[in-house]
C-alpha positions, 0 to 999 in steps of 0.5 A: 689491772689484769682482766679476771679471765687472764688473771685466772690463767696466770694464777693457774700457771703459778699454782701448777708449776710453782713460784720458783719455776715461774721466776726461772721461766721469767728469766728464760723469757727475758733471755730470749728477748735479749737474744731476739733483740741482738739478732734483730740488730744483726738482721738475723730475725724479723720484727715479729720475732721481737714482738713474740718474745716481748709478749712472752716477757709481758705475760711473765711480768704479769705473773710476777705482779701476782707472785709479789702481790704488786698493786696497780698503784705501786706499779704506776707510782714507781713507773711514774718516778722512773719516767720523771727521772728519765725526763730530768735526765733528758733535760740535763743533756 
């Protein structure tokens, strides 16, 4: 659940820059996280750089929840299904 004051900030960002731009921003933040992970593997950045990019992605994912009106129940249901699939895969190997 998004805390009310955080929801207001995220909703304002969506309203100000628009859905298309925030989806593009999400893609950009995901790309920056990928780059940070690759750099970390090669000792070109530090752990806090990865954390910073991970948090940017987290913010954008919350905005996607608002844009697509994903409910906590929907998110938790799909997440649990994915975790169970992973668990089953681990048990097979």
